[in-house]
DRENNU-787975 format. One record per residue: residue in three letters; x, y, z of N, C-alpha, C, O, CB in turn. Coordinates in Angstrom, 2 decimals. Atoms other than C-alpha are relative to their C-alpha. Glycine has a CB too. Layout:
BEGIN
 rest    n.px    n.py    n.pz   ca.px   ca.py   ca.pz    c.px    c.py    c.pz    o.px    o.py    o.pz   cb.px   cb.py   cb.pz
  ALA       X       Y       Z       X       Y       Z       X       Y       Z       X       Y       Z       X       Y       Z
...
END
This chain:
BEGIN
 rest    n.px    n.py    n.pz   ca.px   ca.py   ca.pz    c.px    c.py    c.pz    o.px    o.py    o.pz   cb.px   cb.py   cb.pz
  UNK    0.85   -1.19    0.00    0.00    0.00    0.00    0.89    1.24    0.00    1.90    1.29    0.69   -0.96    0.00    1.23
  UNK   -0.76   -1.24    0.11    1.26    3.47   -0.89   -0.06    0.80    1.31   -1.02    0.69    2.08   -0.53    0.85   -1.17
  UNK   -0.04   -0.85   -1.19    2.26    5.92    1.85   -1.10    1.05   -0.04   -1.67    1.40    0.99    1.37    0.68    0.12
  UNK    1.06   -0.99    0.18   -0.20    8.46    0.43   -0.34    0.07   -1.48    0.38   -0.47   -2.32    0.41    1.39    0.55
  UNK    0.39   -0.25    1.39   -2.02    9.46   -2.74    0.27    1.46   -0.30   -0.13    2.35    0.45   -1.50   -0.36   -0.25
  UNK   -0.25   -1.37    0.44   -0.82   12.53   -4.59   -0.86    0.26   -1.23   -0.69   -0.37   -2.28    1.52    0.22   -0.32
  UNK    0.85   -0.40    1.12   -3.46   14.12   -6.79    0.73    1.10   -0.76    1.24    2.05   -0.16   -1.41    0.48    0.49
  UNK   -0.88   -0.82    0.81   -1.80   15.90   -9.67   -0.60    0.21   -1.39   -1.66   -0.31   -1.71    1.38   -0.65   -0.11
  UNK    0.26   -0.10    1.44   -1.95   17.00  -13.31    1.36   -0.08   -0.69    2.38    0.23   -0.07   -0.77    1.34   -0.37
  UNK   -1.29    0.12    0.71    0.73   16.39  -15.97    0.72    1.34   -0.17    1.95    1.37   -0.27   -0.22   -0.64   -1.35
  UNK   -0.60   -1.32    0.28    1.32   20.12  -16.46    0.32    0.81    1.25    0.80    1.94    1.14   -0.94    0.80   -0.86
  UNK   -0.19   -0.73   -1.26    1.59   21.12  -12.77    1.46    0.02    0.42    2.02   -1.01    0.80   -0.86   -0.62    1.11
  UNK   -1.39   -0.14   -0.41    5.06   22.45  -12.01    0.23   -0.30    1.47    1.24   -0.91    1.84    0.47    1.39   -0.29
  UNK   -0.12    0.28   -1.43    4.46   22.29   -8.25   -0.01   -1.50    0.27    0.70   -2.00    1.14   -1.14    0.69    0.78
  UNK    0.09    1.45   -0.15    3.54   18.62   -8.60    1.32   -0.66   -0.38    1.82   -1.53    0.34   -1.15   -0.56   -0.86
  UNK   -1.28    0.57    0.45    6.70   17.79  -10.56    1.11    0.31    1.00    1.94   -0.55    1.30    0.38    0.55   -1.39
  UNK   -1.02   -0.40   -0.96    8.84   19.72   -8.08   -0.11   -0.83    1.29    0.90   -1.29    1.81   -0.11    1.50    0.31
  UNK    0.19    0.78   -1.22    7.32   17.94   -5.06    0.38   -1.45   -0.22    1.04   -2.05    0.62   -1.45    0.10    0.47
  UNK   -0.33    1.40    0.28    7.61   14.51   -6.68    1.51   -0.19   -0.07    2.03   -1.16    0.48   -0.66   -0.45   -1.33
  UNK   -1.46    0.10    0.09   11.28   15.12   -7.49    0.65    0.13    1.37    1.57   -0.62    1.69    0.55    1.08   -0.94
  UNK   -0.54   -0.20   -1.34   11.99   16.37   -3.97   -0.24   -1.23    0.87    0.64   -1.64    1.63   -0.63    1.24    0.66
  UNK    0.29    1.21   -0.76   10.28   13.34   -2.46    0.91   -1.15   -0.43    1.40   -1.90    0.41   -1.48   -0.41   -0.17
  UNK   -0.89    1.06    0.50   12.30   11.01   -4.69    1.41    0.18    0.55    2.05   -0.80    0.93    0.03    0.01   -1.55
  UNK   -1.33   -0.27   -0.56   15.53   12.70   -3.52    0.09   -0.42    1.47    1.15   -0.80    1.96    0.35    1.48   -0.13
  UNK    0.06    0.40   -1.42   14.42   11.94    0.06   -0.27   -1.49    0.16   -0.35   -1.99    1.28   -1.07    0.80    0.73
  UNK    0.25    1.44   -0.06   13.75    8.30   -0.83   -1.46   -0.36    0.24   -1.77   -1.51    0.56    0.83   -0.60    1.07
  UNK    1.44    0.24   -0.19    9.97    8.67   -0.54   -0.60   -0.25   -1.39   -0.97    0.69   -2.10   -0.71    1.21    0.74
  UNK    0.45    0.35    1.34    8.83    6.81   -3.64   -1.24   -0.87   -0.02   -1.83   -1.08   -1.08    1.10   -0.69   -0.74
  UNK    1.15    0.89   -0.06    6.03    4.53   -2.45   -1.28    0.83    0.10   -1.96    0.84    1.13    0.11   -0.98    1.20
  UNK    1.17   -0.85    0.03    3.27    6.91   -3.48   -0.86   -0.34   -1.21   -0.36   -0.85   -2.22    0.41    1.49   -0.03
  UNK    0.93    0.18    1.12    0.22    6.67   -5.69   -0.27    1.39   -0.59   -0.66    2.30    0.14   -1.34   -0.71    0.45
  UNK    0.24   -1.28    0.65   -0.09    9.49   -8.22   -1.23   -0.16   -0.89   -1.30   -1.06   -1.73    1.24    0.47   -0.83
  UNK    1.25    0.05    0.75   -3.54   10.18   -9.67   -0.17    1.32   -0.75   -0.13    2.39   -0.15   -1.21   -0.27    0.94
  UNK    0.23   -1.17    0.86   -4.12   12.57  -12.58   -1.48    0.38    0.08   -2.34   -0.38   -0.38    0.42   -0.29   -1.49
  UNK    1.40   -0.39   -0.19   -7.29   14.49  -11.73   -0.69    0.35   -1.31   -1.92    0.43   -1.36   -0.08    1.17    0.95
  UNK    0.61   -0.27    1.31   -7.83   15.32  -15.41   -0.47   -1.29   -0.66   -1.33   -1.26   -1.54    0.99    0.72   -0.91
  UNK    0.37    1.29    0.57   -8.10   11.61  -16.23   -0.98   -0.78    0.86   -1.65   -1.69    0.38    1.23   -0.83   -0.22
  UNK    0.85    0.73   -0.94  -10.02   10.47  -13.15   -0.97    1.00    0.65   -0.61    1.65    1.63    0.86   -0.75    1.08
  UNK    0.95   -0.99   -0.52  -13.17   12.58  -12.52   -0.27   -0.12    1.50   -0.46    0.89    2.18   -1.29   -0.12   -0.73
  UNK    0.24    0.18   -1.43  -13.70   11.05   -9.06    1.13    0.63    0.81    0.90    1.14    1.91   -0.14   -1.50    0.34
  UNK   -1.15   -0.59   -0.69  -10.22   12.22   -8.09   -0.14    1.51    0.08    0.18    2.12    1.10    1.31   -0.38   -0.70
  UNK    0.22   -1.45    0.00  -11.05   15.79   -9.08   -1.01    0.37    1.08   -0.87    1.42    1.71   -0.48    0.48   -1.39
  UNK    1.01   -0.28   -1.03  -14.06   15.61   -6.77    0.62   -0.09    1.40    0.28    0.70    2.28   -1.18   -0.99   -0.12
  UNK   -0.69    0.12   -1.30  -11.84   14.45   -3.86    0.81    1.26    0.26    0.76    1.81    1.36    0.91   -1.25    0.03
  UNK   -0.84   -1.20   -0.13   -9.46   17.36   -4.47   -0.87    1.22    0.30   -0.54    2.02    1.17    0.82    0.23   -1.28
  UNK    0.92   -1.12   -0.24  -12.36   19.83   -4.65   -0.54   -0.03    1.43   -0.67    1.01    2.07   -1.16   -0.03   -1.00
  UNK    0.58    0.14   -1.35  -13.79   18.48   -1.38    0.97    0.50    1.07    0.55    1.18    2.01   -0.38   -1.46    0.27
  UNK   -0.95   -0.40   -1.04  -10.59   19.05    0.60    0.57    1.40   -0.22    1.27    1.93    0.64    1.14   -1.00    0.05
  UNK   -0.52   -1.33    0.32   -9.81   22.40   -1.09   -1.11    1.02   -0.24   -0.97    1.90   -1.09    0.90   -0.08   -1.21
  UNK    1.09   -0.98    0.06  -13.09   24.27   -0.65   -0.50    0.27   -1.42   -0.74    1.41   -1.80    0.45    1.31    0.61
  UNK    0.55   -0.11    1.34  -14.28   23.58   -4.19    1.02    0.26   -1.09    0.67    0.33   -2.27   -0.99    1.08   -0.02
  UNK   -1.05   -0.27    0.98  -10.94   24.24   -5.89    0.75   -1.27   -0.38    0.94   -2.17    0.45    0.98    1.04    0.54
  UNK   -0.81    1.13    0.46   -8.96   21.77   -7.98    1.48    0.35    0.13    2.19    0.46   -0.86   -0.36   -0.37   -1.48
  UNK   -1.37   -0.40   -0.28   -5.67   22.70   -6.34    0.88   -1.23    0.15    0.58   -2.13    0.95    0.07    0.88    1.25
  UNK   -0.94    1.11   -0.08   -2.76   20.32   -6.88    1.41    0.56    0.16    1.67    1.68   -0.27   -0.08   -0.90   -1.27
  UNK    0.20    1.35   -0.50   -0.66   18.78   -5.60   -0.79   -0.01    1.31   -0.59    0.82    2.20    1.34   -0.68    0.21
  UNK    0.71    0.27   -1.24   -3.06   17.55   -2.96    0.36   -1.42    0.40    0.23   -2.36   -0.39   -1.56    0.18   -0.17
  UNK   -0.38    1.31   -0.52   -1.86   14.66   -0.81   -1.04   -0.44    1.02   -1.44    0.33    1.89    1.42    0.04    0.65
  UNK    0.94    0.59   -0.95   -4.28   12.38    1.04    0.68   -1.21    0.64    1.18   -2.10   -0.05   -1.36   -0.39   -0.69
  UNK   -0.71    1.02   -0.77   -2.88   10.15    3.78   -0.94   -1.11    0.47   -2.16   -1.01    0.33    0.69    0.64    1.19
  UNK    0.75    1.18   -0.44   -3.98    6.82    5.24   -1.02    0.32    1.08   -2.00   -0.40    1.24    0.94   -1.05    0.51
  UNK    0.96   -0.37   -1.04   -5.75    8.59    8.12   -1.10    0.92   -0.51   -1.94    1.39    0.26    0.73    0.67    1.16
  UNK    1.05   -0.82    0.61   -7.90   10.59    5.68    0.31    1.49   -0.02   -0.45    2.26   -0.61   -1.27   -0.21    0.72
  UNK   -0.35   -1.41    0.02   -6.15   13.91    6.27    0.66    0.36   -1.33    1.13   -0.51   -2.06    0.94    0.35    1.18
  UNK   -0.54   -0.46    1.28   -4.94   16.02    3.37    0.91    1.21    0.21    0.75    1.96    1.17   -1.13    0.34   -0.98
  UNK   -0.85   -1.19    0.07   -2.24   18.57    2.59   -0.01    0.49   -1.44    0.03   -0.31   -2.38    1.46   -0.31    0.49
  UNK   -0.03   -0.59    1.33   -2.27   20.96   -0.34    1.31    0.74   -0.19    1.67    1.62    0.60   -1.21    0.94   -0.21
  UNK   -1.28   -0.58    0.34    1.03   21.92   -1.94    0.95    0.06    1.20    1.49    1.12    1.52   -0.19    1.40   -0.57
  UNK   -0.87    0.00   -1.18    3.04   20.83    1.12    1.47    0.02   -0.38    1.85   -0.29   -1.51   -0.29   -1.23    0.87
  UNK   -1.44    0.12    0.16    6.78   21.11    1.55    0.40   -1.44    0.29   -0.39   -2.20    0.86    0.77    1.00    0.93
  UNK   -0.49    1.33   -0.31    8.88   17.98    1.78    0.05   -0.19    1.51   -0.26   -1.27    2.02    1.40   -0.24   -0.63
  UNK   -0.05    0.09   -1.47    9.37   18.75    5.48   -1.38   -0.30    0.58   -1.49   -1.08    1.52    0.56    1.31    0.59
  UNK    1.36    0.25   -0.48    5.59   18.82    6.00   -0.42   -1.45   -0.29   -1.06   -2.09    0.54   -0.99    0.97   -0.66
  UNK    0.34    1.38    0.35    5.20   15.49    4.19    0.72   -0.96    0.94    0.12   -1.90    1.46    0.38   -0.30   -1.48
  UNK   -0.77    0.88   -0.89    7.99   13.89    6.24   -0.56    0.05    1.42   -0.62   -0.98    2.09    1.48    0.40    0.00
  UNK    0.57   -0.12   -1.35    6.47   15.24    9.48   -1.29   -0.80    0.09   -1.53   -1.48    1.09   -0.26    1.48    0.35
  UNK    1.28    0.73   -0.01    3.06   13.79    8.56    0.26   -1.51   -0.02   -0.38   -2.26    0.71   -0.88    0.42   -1.20
  UNK   -0.30    1.42    0.07    4.54   10.42    7.63    0.59   -0.51    1.32    0.32   -1.64    1.73    0.96   -0.28   -1.14
  UNK   -0.56    0.35   -1.31    6.49   10.38   10.90   -1.13   -0.11    1.03   -1.17   -1.05    1.83    1.04    1.06    0.45
  UNK    1.16    0.01   -0.91    3.28   11.22   12.82   -0.81   -1.29   -0.17   -1.30   -1.85    0.81   -0.89    1.23   -0.25
  UNK    0.77    1.21    0.29    1.57    8.28   11.12    0.80   -1.28    0.23    0.27   -2.38    0.12   -0.48    0.04   -1.42
  UNK   -0.85    1.16   -0.23    4.50    5.99   11.91    0.38   -0.71   -1.28    0.68   -1.91   -1.27   -0.69   -0.95    0.93
  UNK   -0.27    0.61    1.30    5.14    5.38    8.22    1.37    0.40   -0.55    1.71    0.04   -1.68   -1.07    0.38   -0.97
  UNK   -1.31   -0.42    0.47    8.59    6.94    7.99    1.05   -0.32    1.03    2.23   -0.04    0.82    0.01    1.50   -0.34
END
């Protein structure tokens, strides 16, 4: 099972930057979902972002979400969940 789901789009620079930063930190066990290809995913992103399709949006195993987080925020959340 992936550490978290990252909702993204192919053209999102913030998404590419976060994914690259996570890879440099060795955090690669993630599920990436393109919200332009998966309508249900766009609805999830809208729900956690007050109706906006803001990416990257990360959803963790405990159901919490972060929008455009830093690598430090992701690592802190994974540590809190005992997954890092």
